[in-house]
PDB file of N, CA, C, O and CB in Angstrom:
ATOM      1  N   MET A   1      13.041  13.652 -13.402  1.00  0.00           N
ATOM      2  CA  MET A   1      14.053  12.829 -13.798  1.00  0.00           C
ATOM      3  C   MET A   1      14.767  13.127 -12.455  1.00  0.00           C
ATOM      4  O   MET A   1      14.773  12.303 -11.540  1.00  0.00           O
ATOM      5  CB  MET A   1      14.817  13.156 -15.267  1.00  0.00           C
ATOM      6  N   ASP A   2      15.476  14.552 -12.357  1.00  0.00           N
ATOM      7  CA  ASP A   2      16.254  14.910 -11.152  1.00  0.00           C
ATOM      8  C   ASP A   2      15.829  14.273  -9.709  1.00  0.00           C
ATOM      9  O   ASP A   2      16.535  13.758  -8.842  1.00  0.00           O
ATOM     10  CB  ASP A   2      16.177  16.412 -11.048  1.00  0.00           C
ATOM     11  N   ALA A   3      14.340  14.505  -9.770  1.00  0.00           N
ATOM     12  CA  ALA A   3      13.937  14.203  -8.584  1.00  0.00           C
ATOM     13  C   ALA A   3      14.336  12.521  -8.065  1.00  0.00           C
ATOM     14  O   ALA A   3      14.624  12.233  -6.903  1.00  0.00           O
ATOM     15  CB  ALA A   3      12.420  14.543  -8.656  1.00  0.00           C
ATOM     16  N   MET A   4      14.282  11.672  -9.050  1.00  0.00           N
ATOM     17  CA  MET A   4      14.749  10.475  -9.033  1.00  0.00           C
ATOM     18  C   MET A   4      16.242  10.115  -8.758  1.00  0.00           C
ATOM     19  O   MET A   4      16.734   9.079  -8.312  1.00  0.00           O
ATOM     20  CB  MET A   4      14.396  10.049 -10.115  1.00  0.00           C
ATOM     21  N   LEU A   5      16.747  11.150  -9.113  1.00  0.00           N
ATOM     22  CA  LEU A   5      18.386  11.007  -8.752  1.00  0.00           C
ATOM     23  C   LEU A   5      18.980  11.773  -7.731  1.00  0.00           C
ATOM     24  O   LEU A   5      19.733  12.718  -7.965  1.00  0.00           O
ATOM     25  CB  LEU A   5      19.243  11.362  -9.880  1.00  0.00           C
ATOM     26  N   MET A   6      18.615  11.335  -6.439  1.00  0.00           N
ATOM     27  CA  MET A   6      18.941  11.955  -5.146  1.00  0.00           C
ATOM     28  C   MET A   6      20.407  11.534  -4.834  1.00  0.00           C
ATOM     29  O   MET A   6      20.816  10.375  -4.897  1.00  0.00           O
ATOM     30  CB  MET A   6      17.903  11.491  -3.971  1.00  0.00           C
ATOM     31  N   ALA A   7      21.079  12.530  -4.518  1.00  0.00           N
ATOM     32  CA  ALA A   7      22.547  12.361  -4.124  1.00  0.00           C
ATOM     33  C   ALA A   7      22.420  11.542  -2.716  1.00  0.00           C
ATOM     34  O   ALA A   7      21.495  11.758  -1.933  1.00  0.00           O
ATOM     35  CB  ALA A   7      23.399  13.941  -3.949  1.00  0.00           C
ATOM     36  N   ALA A   8      23.300  10.717  -2.512  1.00  0.00           N
ATOM     37  CA  ALA A   8      23.113   9.754  -1.284  1.00  0.00           C
ATOM     38  C   ALA A   8      24.591   9.905  -0.385  1.00  0.00           C
ATOM     39  O   ALA A   8      25.382   8.993  -0.141  1.00  0.00           O
ATOM     40  CB  ALA A   8      22.820   7.969  -1.886  1.00  0.00           C
ATOM     41  N   GLY A   9      24.688  11.240  -0.009  1.00  0.00           N
ATOM     42  CA  GLY A   9      26.004  11.259   0.640  1.00  0.00           C
ATOM     43  C   GLY A   9      26.919  11.465  -0.255  1.00  0.00           C
ATOM     44  O   GLY A   9      27.064  12.688  -0.273  1.00  0.00           O
ATOM     45  N   THR A  10      27.489  11.083  -0.864  1.00  0.00           N
ATOM     46  CA  THR A  10      28.848  11.425  -1.988  1.00  0.00           C
ATOM     47  C   THR A  10      28.187  11.622  -3.179  1.00  0.00           C
ATOM     48  O   THR A  10      27.319  10.874  -3.628  1.00  0.00           O
ATOM     49  CB  THR A  10      30.086  10.137  -2.271  1.00  0.00           C
ATOM     50  N   ALA A  11      28.731  12.955  -3.852  1.00  0.00           N
ATOM     51  CA  ALA A  11      29.001  13.245  -5.151  1.00  0.00           C
ATOM     52  C   ALA A  11      28.863  12.310  -6.235  1.00  0.00           C
ATOM     53  O   ALA A  11      29.972  11.897  -6.575  1.00  0.00           O
ATOM     54  CB  ALA A  11      30.120  13.639  -5.177  1.00  0.00           C
ATOM     55  N   GLY A  12      27.899  11.811  -6.920  1.00  0.00           N
ATOM     56  CA  GLY A  12      28.048  11.074  -7.978  1.00  0.00           C
ATOM     57  C   GLY A  12      27.230   9.529  -7.674  1.00  0.00           C
ATOM     58  O   GLY A  12      26.872   8.664  -8.474  1.00  0.00           O
ATOM     59  N   MET A  13      27.102   9.606  -6.069  1.00  0.00           N
ATOM     60  CA  MET A  13      26.214   8.238  -6.047  1.00  0.00           C
ATOM     61  C   MET A  13      24.746   8.645  -5.819  1.00  0.00           C
ATOM     62  O   MET A  13      24.274   9.718  -5.440  1.00  0.00           O
ATOM     63  CB  MET A  13      26.690   7.141  -4.777  1.00  0.00           C
ATOM     64  N   VAL A  14      24.162   7.485  -6.156  1.00  0.00           N
ATOM     65  CA  VAL A  14      22.747   7.762  -6.345  1.00  0.00           C
ATOM     66  C   VAL A  14      21.610   6.650  -5.827  1.00  0.00           C
ATOM     67  O   VAL A  14      21.556   5.454  -6.112  1.00  0.00           O
ATOM     68  CB  VAL A  14      22.598   7.968  -7.833  1.00  0.00           C
ATOM     69  N   ALA A  15      20.831   7.335  -5.080  1.00  0.00           N
ATOM     70  CA  ALA A  15      19.889   6.288  -3.979  1.00  0.00           C
ATOM     71  C   ALA A  15      18.973   5.460  -5.108  1.00  0.00           C
ATOM     72  O   ALA A  15      18.282   5.877  -6.037  1.00  0.00           O
ATOM     73  CB  ALA A  15      18.628   7.347  -2.639  1.00  0.00           C
ATOM     74  N   GLU A  16      19.274   4.062  -4.614  1.00  0.00           N
ATOM     75  CA  GLU A  16      18.480   3.101  -5.092  1.00  0.00           C
ATOM     76  C   GLU A  16      17.363   3.500  -5.234  1.00  0.00           C
ATOM     77  O   GLU A  16      16.908   4.026  -4.218  1.00  0.00           O
ATOM     78  CB  GLU A  16      18.443   2.095  -4.477  1.00  0.00           C
ATOM     79  N   GLU A  17      16.265   3.454  -6.666  1.00  0.00           N
ATOM     80  CA  GLU A  17      15.143   3.321  -6.971  1.00  0.00           C
ATOM     81  C   GLU A  17      14.425   2.017  -6.276  1.00  0.00           C
ATOM     82  O   GLU A  17      15.049   0.964  -6.405  1.00  0.00           O
ATOM     83  CB  GLU A  17      15.179   3.368  -8.317  1.00  0.00           C
ATOM     84  N   THR A  18      13.251   1.968  -5.592  1.00  0.00           N
ATOM     85  CA  THR A  18      12.648   0.990  -5.257  1.00  0.00           C
ATOM     86  C   THR A  18      11.319   1.077  -5.249  1.00  0.00           C
ATOM     87  O   THR A  18      10.900   2.234  -5.213  1.00  0.00           O
ATOM     88  CB  THR A  18      13.045   0.644  -4.284  1.00  0.00           C
ATOM     89  N   LEU A  19      10.286  -0.017  -5.277  1.00  0.00           N
ATOM     90  CA  LEU A  19       8.902   0.191  -5.262  1.00  0.00           C
ATOM     91  C   LEU A  19       8.743  -0.369  -3.704  1.00  0.00           C
ATOM     92  O   LEU A  19       7.563  -0.386  -3.353  1.00  0.00           O
ATOM     93  CB  LEU A  19       8.008  -0.643  -6.566  1.00  0.00           C
ATOM     94  N   ASP A  20       9.370  -0.677  -3.034  1.00  0.00           N
ATOM     95  CA  ASP A  20       9.391  -1.607  -1.803  1.00  0.00           C
ATOM     96  C   ASP A  20       8.875  -0.303  -0.642  1.00  0.00           C
ATOM     97  O   ASP A  20       9.265   0.862  -0.721  1.00  0.00           O
ATOM     98  CB  ASP A  20      11.248  -2.456  -1.468  1.00  0.00           C
ATOM     99  N   PRO A  21       7.918  -0.839   0.413  1.00  0.00           N
ATOM    100  CA  PRO A  21       7.484   0.192   1.134  1.00  0.00           C
ATOM    101  C   PRO A  21       8.409   0.606   2.270  1.00  0.00           C
ATOM    102  O   PRO A  21       9.119  -0.337   2.618  1.00  0.00           O
ATOM    103  CB  PRO A  21       6.228  -0.123   1.591  1.00  0.00           C
ATOM    104  N   VAL A  22       8.619   1.738   2.960  1.00  0.00           N
ATOM    105  CA  VAL A  22       9.423   1.979   3.914  1.00  0.00           C
ATOM    106  C   VAL A  22       9.185   1.376   5.198  1.00  0.00           C
ATOM    107  O   VAL A  22      10.065   1.213   6.043  1.00  0.00           O
ATOM    108  CB  VAL A  22       9.492   3.177   4.011  1.00  0.00           C
ATOM    109  N   ASP A  23       7.565   0.934   5.371  1.00  0.00           N
ATOM    110  CA  ASP A  23       7.472  -0.137   6.529  1.00  0.00           C
ATOM    111  C   ASP A  23       6.703  -1.027   6.155  1.00  0.00           C
ATOM    112  O   ASP A  23       5.566  -0.862   5.711  1.00  0.00           O
ATOM    113  CB  ASP A  23       7.002   0.275   7.821  1.00  0.00           C
ATOM    114  N   TRP A  24       7.294  -2.069   6.316  1.00  0.00           N
ATOM    115  CA  TRP A  24       6.129  -3.502   5.985  1.00  0.00           C
ATOM    116  C   TRP A  24       5.313  -3.527   6.625  1.00  0.00           C
ATOM    117  O   TRP A  24       4.246  -3.838   6.095  1.00  0.00           O
ATOM    118  CB  TRP A  24       6.447  -4.893   6.116  1.00  0.00           C
ATOM    119  N   ALA A  25       5.305  -3.164   8.410  1.00  0.00           N
ATOM    120  CA  ALA A  25       4.311  -3.616   9.172  1.00  0.00           C
ATOM    121  C   ALA A  25       3.278  -2.520   9.061  1.00  0.00           C
ATOM    122  O   ALA A  25       2.178  -2.696   9.585  1.00  0.00           O
ATOM    123  CB  ALA A  25       4.763  -3.941  10.572  1.00  0.00           C
ATOM    124  N   ASP A  26       3.526  -1.506   8.476  1.00  0.00           N
ATOM    125  CA  ASP A  26       2.102  -0.555   7.992  1.00  0.00           C
ATOM    126  C   ASP A  26       1.689  -1.181   6.928  1.00  0.00           C
ATOM    127  O   ASP A  26       0.462  -1.198   6.824  1.00  0.00           O
ATOM    128  CB  ASP A  26       2.284   1.090   7.544  1.00  0.00           C
ATOM    129  N   VAL A  27       2.423  -1.838   5.885  1.00  0.00           N
ATOM    130  CA  VAL A  27       1.755  -2.834   4.425  1.00  0.00           C
ATOM    131  C   VAL A  27       1.113  -3.744   5.184  1.00  0.00           C
ATOM    132  O   VAL A  27      -0.098  -3.669   4.975  1.00  0.00           O
ATOM    133  CB  VAL A  27       2.936  -3.750   3.205  1.00  0.00           C
ATOM    134  N   GLN A  28       1.393  -4.568   5.972  1.00  0.00           N
ATOM    135  CA  GLN A  28       0.539  -5.524   6.647  1.00  0.00           C
ATOM    136  C   GLN A  28      -0.472  -5.500   7.177  1.00  0.00           C
ATOM    137  O   GLN A  28      -1.326  -6.379   7.051  1.00  0.00           O
ATOM    138  CB  GLN A  28       0.904  -5.945   7.320  1.00  0.00           C
ATOM    139  N   ALA A  29      -0.607  -4.231   8.054  1.00  0.00           N
ATOM    140  CA  ALA A  29      -1.582  -4.078   8.794  1.00  0.00           C
ATOM    141  C   ALA A  29      -2.617  -3.336   7.581  1.00  0.00           C
ATOM    142  O   ALA A  29      -3.628  -3.993   7.330  1.00  0.00           O
ATOM    143  CB  ALA A  29      -1.148  -3.257  10.199  1.00  0.00           C
ATOM    144  N   LEU A  30      -2.507  -2.501   7.093  1.00  0.00           N
ATOM    145  CA  LEU A  30      -3.388  -1.938   5.920  1.00  0.00           C
ATOM    146  C   LEU A  30      -3.985  -3.285   5.012  1.00  0.00           C
ATOM    147  O   LEU A  30      -5.155  -3.277   4.628  1.00  0.00           O
ATOM    148  CB  LEU A  30      -2.347  -0.832   4.859  1.00  0.00           C
ATOM    149  N   SER A  31      -3.106  -4.386   4.722  1.00  0.00           N
ATOM    150  CA  SER A  31      -3.486  -5.450   3.966  1.00  0.00           C
ATOM    151  C   SER A  31      -4.398  -6.178   4.781  1.00  0.00           C
ATOM    152  O   SER A  31      -5.424  -6.557   4.216  1.00  0.00           O
ATOM    153  CB  SER A  31      -2.383  -6.244   3.500  1.00  0.00           C
ATOM    154  N   HIS A  32      -4.219  -6.517   6.246  1.00  0.00           N
ATOM    155  CA  HIS A  32      -5.476  -6.846   7.164  1.00  0.00           C
ATOM    156  C   HIS A  32      -6.464  -6.532   6.990  1.00  0.00           C
ATOM    157  O   HIS A  32      -7.341  -7.314   6.622  1.00  0.00           O
ATOM    158  CB  HIS A  32      -5.521  -6.545   8.199  1.00  0.00           C
ATOM    159  N   ARG A  33      -6.655  -5.287   7.194  1.00  0.00           N
ATOM    160  CA  ARG A  33      -7.991  -3.920   7.352  1.00  0.00           C
ATOM    161  C   ARG A  33      -8.517  -4.411   5.828  1.00  0.00           C
ATOM    162  O   ARG A  33      -9.663  -4.857   5.867  1.00  0.00           O
ATOM    163  CB  ARG A  33      -7.297  -1.642   7.465  1.00  0.00           C
ATOM    164  N   ILE A  34      -8.034  -4.412   4.791  1.00  0.00           N
ATOM    165  CA  ILE A  34      -8.544  -4.696   3.407  1.00  0.00           C
ATOM    166  C   ILE A  34      -9.329  -5.885   3.345  1.00  0.00           C
ATOM    167  O   ILE A  34     -10.510  -5.958   3.006  1.00  0.00           O
ATOM    168  CB  ILE A  34      -7.460  -4.831   2.430  1.00  0.00           C
ATOM    169  N   VAL A  35      -8.490  -6.911   3.742  1.00  0.00           N
ATOM    170  CA  VAL A  35      -9.200  -8.213   3.766  1.00  0.00           C
ATOM    171  C   VAL A  35     -10.494  -8.475   4.714  1.00  0.00           C
ATOM    172  O   VAL A  35     -11.438  -9.192   4.379  1.00  0.00           O
ATOM    173  CB  VAL A  35      -8.188  -9.183   4.141  1.00  0.00           C
ATOM    174  N   ASP A  36     -10.398  -7.839   5.848  1.00  0.00           N
ATOM    175  CA  ASP A  36     -11.275  -7.781   6.911  1.00  0.00           C
ATOM    176  C   ASP A  36     -12.490  -6.891   6.386  1.00  0.00           C
ATOM    177  O   ASP A  36     -13.652  -7.253   6.576  1.00  0.00           O
ATOM    178  CB  ASP A  36     -10.547  -7.207   8.213  1.00  0.00           C
ATOM    179  N   ASP A  37     -12.197  -5.813   5.775  1.00  0.00           N
ATOM    180  CA  ASP A  37     -13.448  -4.996   5.179  1.00  0.00           C
ATOM    181  C   ASP A  37     -14.141  -5.846   4.173  1.00  0.00           C
ATOM    182  O   ASP A  37     -15.365  -5.968   4.213  1.00  0.00           O
ATOM    183  CB  ASP A  37     -13.011  -3.580   4.436  1.00  0.00           C
ATOM    184  N   ALA A  38     -13.365  -6.477   3.215  1.00  0.00           N
ATOM    185  CA  ALA A  38     -13.860  -7.299   2.208  1.00  0.00           C
ATOM    186  C   ALA A  38     -14.710  -8.738   2.673  1.00  0.00           C
ATOM    187  O   ALA A  38     -15.509  -9.272   1.903  1.00  0.00           O
ATOM    188  CB  ALA A  38     -12.614  -7.621   1.376  1.00  0.00           C
ATOM    189  N   VAL A  39     -14.476  -9.159   3.747  1.00  0.00           N
ATOM    190  CA  VAL A  39     -15.128 -10.358   4.395  1.00  0.00           C
ATOM    191  C   VAL A  39     -16.256  -9.726   4.859  1.00  0.00           C
ATOM    192  O   VAL A  39     -17.330 -10.200   4.489  1.00  0.00           O
ATOM    193  CB  VAL A  39     -14.326 -11.130   5.540  1.00  0.00           C
ATOM    194  N   ASP A  40     -16.268  -8.524   5.764  1.00  0.00           N
ATOM    195  CA  ASP A  40     -17.468  -7.970   6.241  1.00  0.00           C
ATOM    196  C   ASP A  40     -18.542  -7.855   5.381  1.00  0.00           C
ATOM    197  O   ASP A  40     -19.686  -8.231   5.638  1.00  0.00           O
ATOM    198  CB  ASP A  40     -17.259  -6.820   6.710  1.00  0.00           C
ATOM    199  N   TYR A  41     -18.063  -7.187   4.076  1.00  0.00           N
ATOM    200  CA  TYR A  41     -18.758  -6.819   2.989  1.00  0.00           C
ATOM    201  C   TYR A  41     -19.725  -7.949   2.382  1.00  0.00           C
ATOM    202  O   TYR A  41     -20.870  -7.668   2.028  1.00  0.00           O
ATOM    203  CB  TYR A  41     -17.783  -6.366   2.034  1.00  0.00           C
ATOM    204  N   LEU A  42     -19.198  -9.234   2.284  1.00  0.00           N
ATOM    205  CA  LEU A  42     -19.703 -10.333   1.748  1.00  0.00           C
ATOM    206  C   LEU A  42     -20.653 -11.069   2.745  1.00  0.00           C
ATOM    207  O   LEU A  42     -21.742 -11.560   2.451  1.00  0.00           O
ATOM    208  CB  LEU A  42     -18.607 -11.150   1.296  1.00  0.00           C
ATOM    209  N   ARG A  43     -20.118 -11.064   3.853  1.00  0.00           N
ATOM    210  CA  ARG A  43     -20.733 -11.425   5.127  1.00  0.00           C
ATOM    211  C   ARG A  43     -22.300 -11.159   5.212  1.00  0.00           C
ATOM    212  O   ARG A  43     -23.222 -11.966   5.336  1.00  0.00           O
ATOM    213  CB  ARG A  43     -20.020 -10.641   6.230  1.00  0.00           C
ATOM    214  N   ASP A  44     -22.313  -9.479   5.085  1.00  0.00           N
ATOM    215  CA  ASP A  44     -23.581  -8.625   5.045  1.00  0.00           C
ATOM    216  C   ASP A  44     -24.301  -8.724   3.785  1.00  0.00           C
ATOM    217  O   ASP A  44     -25.366  -8.107   3.824  1.00  0.00           O
ATOM    218  CB  ASP A  44     -23.283  -7.173   5.271  1.00  0.00           C
ATOM    219  N   VAL A  45     -24.038  -9.349   2.596  1.00  0.00           N
ATOM    220  CA  VAL A  45     -24.433  -8.873   1.118  1.00  0.00           C
ATOM    221  C   VAL A  45     -25.753  -9.358   0.928  1.00  0.00           C
ATOM    222  O   VAL A  45     -26.470  -8.914   0.031  1.00  0.00           O
ATOM    223  CB  VAL A  45     -23.473  -9.435  -0.097  1.00  0.00           C
ATOM    224  N   ARG A  46     -26.204 -10.450   1.904  1.00  0.00           N
ATOM    225  CA  ARG A  46     -27.810 -10.832   1.724  1.00  0.00           C
ATOM    226  C   ARG A  46     -28.550 -10.106   2.649  1.00  0.00           C
ATOM    227  O   ARG A  46     -29.759 -10.338   2.668  1.00  0.00           O
ATOM    228  CB  ARG A  46     -28.193 -12.386   1.967  1.00  0.00           C
ATOM    229  N   GLU A  47     -27.989  -9.065   3.622  1.00  0.00           N
ATOM    230  CA  GLU A  47     -28.974  -8.345   4.255  1.00  0.00           C
ATOM    231  C   GLU A  47     -29.305  -6.694   3.281  1.00  0.00           C
ATOM    232  O   GLU A  47     -29.972  -5.771   3.747  1.00  0.00           O
ATOM    233  CB  GLU A  47     -28.338  -8.148   5.949  1.00  0.00           C
ATOM    234  N   ARG A  48     -28.756  -6.689   2.124  1.00  0.00           N
ATOM    235  CA  ARG A  48     -28.867  -5.325   1.444  1.00  0.00           C
ATOM    236  C   ARG A  48     -29.591  -5.919   0.357  1.00  0.00           C
ATOM    237  O   ARG A  48     -29.602  -7.069  -0.085  1.00  0.00           O
ATOM    238  CB  ARG A  48     -27.439  -4.445   1.032  1.00  0.00           C
ATOM    239  N   PRO A  49     -30.320  -4.645  -0.043  1.00  0.00           N
ATOM    240  CA  PRO A  49     -31.566  -4.937  -1.318  1.00  0.00           C
ATOM    241  C   PRO A  49     -30.571  -5.320  -2.570  1.00  0.00           C
ATOM    242  O   PRO A  49     -29.447  -4.863  -2.779  1.00  0.00           O
ATOM    243  CB  PRO A  49     -32.740  -3.247  -1.814  1.00  0.00           C
ATOM    244  N   VAL A  50     -31.246  -6.219  -3.290  1.00  0.00           N
ATOM    245  CA  VAL A  50     -30.646  -6.468  -4.544  1.00  0.00           C
ATOM    246  C   VAL A  50     -30.042  -5.319  -5.461  1.00  0.00           C
ATOM    247  O   VAL A  50     -28.930  -5.385  -5.984  1.00  0.00           O
ATOM    248  CB  VAL A  50     -31.603  -7.110  -5.250  1.00  0.00           C
ATOM    249  N   TRP A  51     -31.014  -4.156  -5.596  1.00  0.00           N
ATOM    250  CA  TRP A  51     -30.566  -3.303  -6.531  1.00  0.00           C
ATOM    251  C   TRP A  51     -31.063  -2.183  -5.508  1.00  0.00           C
ATOM    252  O   TRP A  51     -32.067  -2.062  -4.806  1.00  0.00           O
ATOM    253  CB  TRP A  51     -31.162  -3.427  -8.155  1.00  0.00           C
ATOM    254  N   GLN A  52     -29.846  -1.370  -5.746  1.00  0.00           N
ATOM    255  CA  GLN A  52     -30.028   0.047  -5.053  1.00  0.00           C
ATOM    256  C   GLN A  52     -29.875   1.315  -5.995  1.00  0.00           C
ATOM    257  O   GLN A  52     -30.002   2.448  -5.530  1.00  0.00           O
ATOM    258  CB  GLN A  52     -28.924   0.205  -3.888  1.00  0.00           C
TER     259      GLN A  52
END
């Protein structure tokens, strides 16, 4: 719990806890790569054996 309550300069102040990423551009680039990989997988699905 102490790790979540980090002092933000002044004693008694607590840094806001958030799930937002530090760099939205990195998240956007990763999301684009994930979608591209999924589309590539589906594009080539007929070329793979039915059962592996």
